[in-house]
Phi, psi and omega in degrees: 000161173252141186243136177238126185255168177304147184301324178306327180298326186255006185298338178304330186292335182297128180063018179276144178293335186274340180231089185286335183283352185250108180240359184197167175299323180299326178296315181298321177296323181290324174298323179296313179301323179290325174300316175300315180299313178303315178303314175295315182297318177267006183050048177246132180297146176246125185237140173264121182249173174243180184262072187251131183237353173197153181267327180255135185303324176298344177277354182303323182300316182301316177302313178300320177300312180295318180291329179287327178294336181271358175096009181282126183281346178265016186296346182271349188258000000 
């Protein structure tokens, strides 16, 4: 399947040196439209997902541990 996440999840790409083709939220929307077209062309389902990392609130600590281990400084937020 092909996945489309909330626009805010990909906002980091705006003005990123690594993703020169994305300069605005409209560019991200266009990428999502391209994903939908690719799904249609290759007969792959396209799903809209959300930014969920754990089901139960008490599991948040494990997510923070994993993210801190990967070097994310904002793992506590």
